[in-house]
N, C-alpha and C positions, 0 to 999 in steps of 0.2 A: 421311321419313328413315334412312337405312340404320342401324341398330345400331353401335355403335363395336366395333370390334376389342381383345379383352382381351391385354393381354400375361398373359403364365404369372403374374406378380405380383398382376396387377389381377382374374384370374380368381379367383385363391386368398383374396384380399381379400372379392371377391363372395360366393364360397361360404360365409366365415365369416360373413359379414352375414346371410344367408341363412339359418344354421345358427341363429346368433342370437336372430334373428326368430323362428323355429319355436320354440324354448328357451321364450320368454318367452311365446308365445302357448299353451303347455304349460301351463307353470306355471299360467296363468288360465284354461284350460280344464278343467283338471284339479284342483281344488284340495286335492283329498283325498292327492294326492302319486302319484308311480309306484316301487315298490318290488317286488325280487325276492319269491317265494313261499317259504316255511320248510317244512324236512322236521318241525322241532322242535312248529310252531305248528299245523299241519294235522293233525300226529299226535295232539295234545290234540282235536282236534275229533272226530278219528276214535272217540278214546278217552271221550271226553264228552258228544259233542253229534251222535250218529247221527242224531237229528232233523232235522240242518238240511240243506237242500236240497245233493245235490250228495255226499254221504257214497261212494257206489261210485265217483267219481270219484278222491275222496280217497284212496280205498283203492289204486285203479290208480296212482295219484302217488308214495303210496310204494313201493309195489314197483319201480315203474320209474326211483326214485331212490337204489334198493341198490345198495350198488356191490359190485364183483368178489370181496373179501372178506369179505362179508355185513353192513360196517357203511354208515352213512350218515356223508356229511360229507367234509371236507378230512382230508389226514392229520394224524396226532400227538391232541392233547387237543382239537383241534375237532371231532373225530367223536363225541365220548363224548355230549353234550348230545343231536344229532340221533337218534344211534341208539338210546339209552336210552329215548326220546319215539318211537320209531319203532315199536320191541321191544314197550313197553307197549300201544300203540294196535293193533299185530296181535294180540295174546295176546286185548285185551278184545273184540276182536272175534269171538273165537275160542270167548270164552265165552259170548258174548249169542248166536253163529249167527245173525249179521246176516243177513236174507234179501238175496240181492245178484241183480242183472241183470248185463244185457250191458255195461253200463260200467263195470262192477268187474272183479275176478278172481274164479275160483273158490275154495270152499275149499282144496283141496288146494296151491293157488299160496300162500294164504296163511299157511297150514303152513308150507312148505319155506321161504317168507321169513322165517317166526318162525324156526325152527329154525337157520337161516343168521345171522341177527341174536343172537340170543341166542347162537351161540358166537361171535359175533365180540366180543360184550359183554363175555363170559364173558374172552375173552383180553385186553382191555384191562383191566378191573378186577385181571385176575390179576398181569398185567405193573406195575400200579403207573402205569396211564395220568396223567398232570400232569390237574389239573382245570384248564380254561382260564379265563380270567379276563375270563368275558362275565356279565353280568347274572344272578343267581341263580342259577349252576350251582353252588355249594354247597348250594342248597334245590333244586334239580330232581333232582340225582343219586340224593342218600340218597331221596328221595320217590319217585320211580318205580322205585328197585330194588325198595323194600320192595311197590309195588305188583306190580312182576314178580313176587316169591317168591308173593305171594297168589295170583295169577291162574294159576300153574302149579301150585298146588296143587288151585284148581278144575278144573283140568282136567286133573289124574290123573298129572302130571309126564312120567317115559319111557315109560306107556303111548301117550298122545298126540301126546307128541312126540319120536319115537327119537330120541336122539343129542344130547337138549337137555339141559341141566346142570339138576339138580333144585333148584338154589337159586344166586343168585348170593351174590358176595363180600360182606360188609358193608362200607357205606360209613360214613365219619364223618357221623356225624347230630347234631353238637354246635350248628350254626349253625340247622338244623330244629327242634330241641328245645329252643332260645333264642327261638325266634320263634312255636313254640306257645304256649309259656310267655308271652309279651308277649301274644299273643291272647288267652289264657283268662283276661288279669289284668283286662280291660276296660280298659287303657290305648290312646290314639287309635294308629290304624295308621298307621306312617308311610307316605307315600304313593308312596314308592319301590319298597314291597312292592306295592303294586296291579298293577303289571306283571307280575307273576307269581302271581298270586291264585291259580293253577288248582293250584298244589303247595302251598297253606300250611294245607290239610288240612279237617277237621271243624270246628275252633274258631275259621276264618273265615266257617263256614257260618252261624253266630250271630249273626254282629255286624251290627247294624242299620246301623253308622254308614258302612259302604261303599255307595255307593250310584253308579251311573255318570253320566258327563258327557258329553253329546252323545250318549248311547246306550250309550258305551262304558264297561267299568271297565279303568282304566290304559292307555289308548290299544290292547288286546289284545283280538283276538278270541280267543284260550284264555282269555283270565282272565274277558270278557264270557260266556263258554257256561258257564264254570262258576258264576258268580254266579248267572245264569239258571236252571241245573240246582239249585242252592240255594234257588230261590224258584219253584219249579216251573212256570217257564218263562213267568210271566205278564208280563214289562215288555216291552211292545210296542214302545219305544224302541229298546232291548237287541236285541228280534230284528229289528228294522228294522235296524239294523247291521252285525250279523251277515249278514243277508239282502244286504245291499248289498255286503258284503266280499267275501263268496263269489261273487256275480254278477260281479263286475270281475275276478276272479282265476280264472273256470271252475269252483271247487269248492276247490283249495288256497289258501291264506292267509297272507299274510304275516306278521311278528312285531308289528309296529308299523303301525297306521293309524289316523286320519289322521298323515301327517307335513308338515304344510300349513307351519307357520313355519321347522322343520327344513329342506326342502326349499327352499323360496324363498331363505331368507337363506344357505345354503351354495352356491346358484348364483351367486345377484347377488356375492354376495362374492369369490367363485372368478374371474369374469367381471372385476368391477372391480379387483380386485388386479393384474390383468395390462395394466391400459387398454382392455378392450375397452368400446366406447359400448352403456351400457342405460340403458333408458329404458321401465321399467315403468309400468303404468297406475296412475292414482292411487289407485283403490281399492287395489290391491294395497300400497303404500307404505303409504297407510292403515292397512291390516289390519297390517303388519309394527309398526307404531308402537303399537298398539291391543293388542298382544302381548305388552307390557312394560308388568310392573306393578312393586309396589315391590320384588319379589326377583328381577326380571328377567323373562325367557322360559322357556316351557318345550318340549320338544319336538313332544309333543301332549297332547291333552285329558286329563286326569286325570293327568299325571305330573309332579313336581316341576319348579321352574324349576331352572335351572344354569346355572352358569358360561360352558359352552361355548356353548350356542346364547346365551345373553343377548348374550355379547361378540361373537359372529356377527351377529348382526341389527343390534346397534348398529354394527358395522364396516360393514356393508352399507347400513344407512342412511347414515351419515356421506359413504361413497363416494358415493352418490346425490344428496348436497346435502341432505338431513334428519338432520341430525344431532342425536341425543340426548343427555342428559349421562348419564353411563356410572356415576355414583354407587351402582348397584344391585349394579357389579360389586365395590363392597367390603364387600359383604356376604359374599362368599367366600373373602377376604384371610386369610390364614393367617402372613404376616409374610415366612416364606422364599419361598412360591409361592400359588396360588391354588385351592383344592379344587373340584373340577366340582360337587359338592353339599356342604353340611355332614355330616359324619360316614364321607366316603367312605374306604373301605379302598384303599389305595396314592394315586396320582399321575397327574395324565393331562399328556402333551408336549402335544399339541396344545391342550387347554384353555389351557395358559398362553399358546402360540403366539398366539393367539388373542387373551387377554386382551393381551397385549404389543401386537398392533396396534391395538386399539381404545383402549387408553390411549395408546398412541403417537400416535396419530392426532388423538385430541384436546389431548393436549400441546403437540402443533404446529400447530394449527389453531385452538383456540379461545381466547376471551381471556385466561381464567387457567389453561390448562388447563397451561401449564407450572410454574405455583405448585403446581397440584394433584396433577399426577400425573409428571413429568418425573422425579423421584428414584425413584419407584415402577417407571416404566420400566427406568432402568439398573437397578436392582438384579435384578428380574425377568428382564432380558436376559442378566446375570452367572447366575442360576438356570439357565436354559436352555441357555446354552452348556455348563455344568459336570455338566448330566447327558447330552450326549452321549455314547454307547457308543465302545467303544474302536476299532471298525472306523472310526467317522466317520459315523454313522449314527443317527438316531435311532429308538426304537422307542415304542408307546404300547397303552394299554387299549381305544380304540377302534375299531382297525382294526388287521386282520392282517399289514400290511404293511410295513415300515420305511421304502418310499418315499413312504406319504402322511406318517407323522410328519416324515419328514425333510423333505419340500416344507414341510409349516405350521413348522417352526422356521426353516429357511432363508428362508423370505420374510419372517417376522417379525423375525429378526436381521438379512436386508438391508435391510429397510424404515424399521427403527425403533432398531437398537441401535447404541451408539458403534462405530465402525471396529476401535478397541481390543480389545472384546469381540466384535467379529460377525468378522472377517476371518479369522482363522486357523481358527474352528472351520468356518464355510462352504468354505475351500478344503479342507477333510479331506472334508467333506461329499461336494463335487465330485468328488477323487480318488476315492473308494470308489465313486462313481457310475459314475464311468467303467472302473472294473476290474470292475463286476458287469454291464457289458452283456451280455448272450445273443449268440449267434452269428448269431440271426434279426434281432437290432438291438433287440430290445424288452428291457425289465426285469420280473421279475415273482419274487416269495418262493417261488413252486414250480415255476411256468412261467411264460412269457411273457404279459403281460396288456396290453390297450389302455391301463385306467386306471391301471397303475403304469408303463409306458411314458411316459405324459402326467405323472406326478410327475417322473419323472428328467427329463424333457427341461425341465421348470419351473425343479428343482435346478439343471440346467447354466445355463440360460438367464436365469432371473430371481432369479441371486443379487447381482446388481452388481458383479460382479468382470470383468476383462476377458476376452473370449471367447478363450481358447488355440486353436489349430489342433484339438487331441485333439477339445477341446469339439464344435467344427463339425463335425468326420468323425464322432463319434458320432452328433449329431444328425441328420446326412444318412444315416445307416444307421438310423435309427429314424422317418424320417418314412412307410415304406412301413405300418408298425405303427399311426400316427397317422391314417392314411388310412381302416384299417378300420370300416367304418360298423354293424359288429353293435351289437345292442341286446339280447344277453343275458350281460351282462358278468358273469363268476364273482363270487359273493359274496365280500366281504371285510370288510365293515364288521360291529362287533360289537354284537349283540345278544343274547339270548336265543339265537339260532343265528344264523349268518354270513348276512348280506343285500347286497344291490346296491339303491341309492337310485339310478335309473337315469339321473334328470336330473342329478343332480348330478356321475355320472362323468362324462356328456357334455359339462358344463359344463367340468371338467376337461380333457377332449380339447381341447374348442374353446380354451381357455387357452393349451394347450400349443404347437396348432397358431398360434396367434397370435404367440406369442414365435418359433416356428422360422422362419414368415414373414418376420419383421423380421429375423432373424438370418443365415438361409441364404440365399446366393446365389443369384440367378436369372439365366438368361441367360449364363451361364459367366462373370458378373461376378465379380472379386475382391474378399473380405471384407474388410475393414482388420481386421488381429489385433488390435488393441487395443482396437477396439470393443466397449463391453459394452449389454447390455441392464439398463437402469438398471429396479428397481423401481419404479412409480410412486408418486411420493410426494404427489400432489395432497391 
C-alpha cells in the first residue's frame, strides 16, 4: 500500500505526535531528569571536592564560561552568585596548587581568569549590585566573599595576583550569622537549608541529623560533596551519587538532581493544559501518585514539599484521569494567597497560578469540589489579577522571564477564573506581549529565546479570547523560532544559579506549536477572525 500524502497541516500534526512520543520516552528512560550544568555548582565541586573524577574538566568549564567582562552568568544581579563561586573555586585551586593535566587549563590561565573574575566581582559589589531573588543567595554571597578574602591572604594578595583587589567589600552577613546561630544551638535544621549545605560553615559539620537521601544531601552535588568532606569521604552512597552525576554531565554538574517529580509533572501538565494527548506508562503515573505525601510533593529527595510541585503533580494527575484529593495544598494557604512553603520570604505568582488550576479543576470536576474549593478559587483568581504588573505582565521568583510567569497566570485565569475577574487582565497581557515582539519574530527578556517565544505564543493563543488579526500576524512571525530544534536552551529558571530543565522547555515549545497549528491558517485558507483557541477545560 502506498503511504498517504500528508497535507502541511497533517505533516505538522504528525511531527507533534512524534515529538510528544519522544518526550514521554525520555521521561521514562532518564528518570533523574535532564537539566543544564551550573557554574555555581561546578565551582563548589572545584573548591570542595577536587578528588571527584573530572576535576580538570570542571576547571576548563569554568574558564570557558567566563564572560568578556570577567564575570560569569547573565546580566545584572544574576551574575553575582556564579561569579563569586567561580572566583573562590579558582583561588582555592591556586592555593592547593592542584596537579593539572591536558584535560584542564594551566596555572597561568587560572591566574588570569581569577584576576579578571576578582575585578568583575569587586566592580559588582562596589556598584551595589542587587542580590538576586534566587535560593540561598543571601547565604552564598557573604559566605564565599569571606572565603575569597581568606584565600587572597594565603596567596599573598597583589604579589601573586597583580592588579587584583586585596580584599572584597563587606557583604551583609546577618542571615549567615542567624543560620550559624541556629546550627550551633542544636535546633533542627530546616530541610530547605540543606540544598545550600555547602555554605553553612563549620557549625554544619558537627550536625549528625543531616543525612543523605538516596545518596544526596538536599538533591545537590555541592551540598553532598561538602557533607562528604565533613565526614572523611566515607559514605559510599554519597560518593556513588556524585560519581553518577559527574558521569552524566561529563565533569560539570547541575544545581539540582534528580528532578524526577518536577520534570515529569511540569512536562505532563504543560502538554495536557493545551489538549495534547499524553499517555504515560502506568509506572510513571504510579510514581507520581507515590510522590504525594501528607505535605504534598517535593522537587527532589531531601528537599521540602512545596505548593508549586504539589499543585503541578495534582493537576497533571487530574488531567491524565487519575485525580488525587488536593487537601494537602491547604497546608500552604495563607488566606490571601498560597506560600510556596511555610516561612517563605516573598510570594510566587506561578505557585499561585498552579494552585488556582488545581483547585479550579477539582471545583469543576469532583463531586464535592465546588463546595470545598469554588470560593477559594474565586478569591485566589482575584489575588492573581491584583499582582499583575502595570505593564500587563507578571513576574515571579522562580523564573527570570516575565513571559513564563505571564503564561502561567494567563493559563490559570483563562481556564478557571470568572470572566469578570480574568478578561481585562488577560487582554492587558496579550497587548503587552504583542508590543514586545522582537524583529526576528521571537520574544525574550535579554534576547530572543525559543523558550520565551513558546510562552508568548501560549499567552496569545491560549487565553480563550477571540483571536485578533494582529495576534495571527504575530504568531506567523514567530513560527520560525518555534521550529528551532536546539537543545542548548539558555538558563532562565531559578535555583542557586539559573538553569534550564531541558524536557520541560521542550514541552513548552511543543505546546506552543500545537496551539499555533490549530490557529494559524495553512494552504492559504483564511482564519475566522472571531475564532479563539479555548483553554482545555476537561
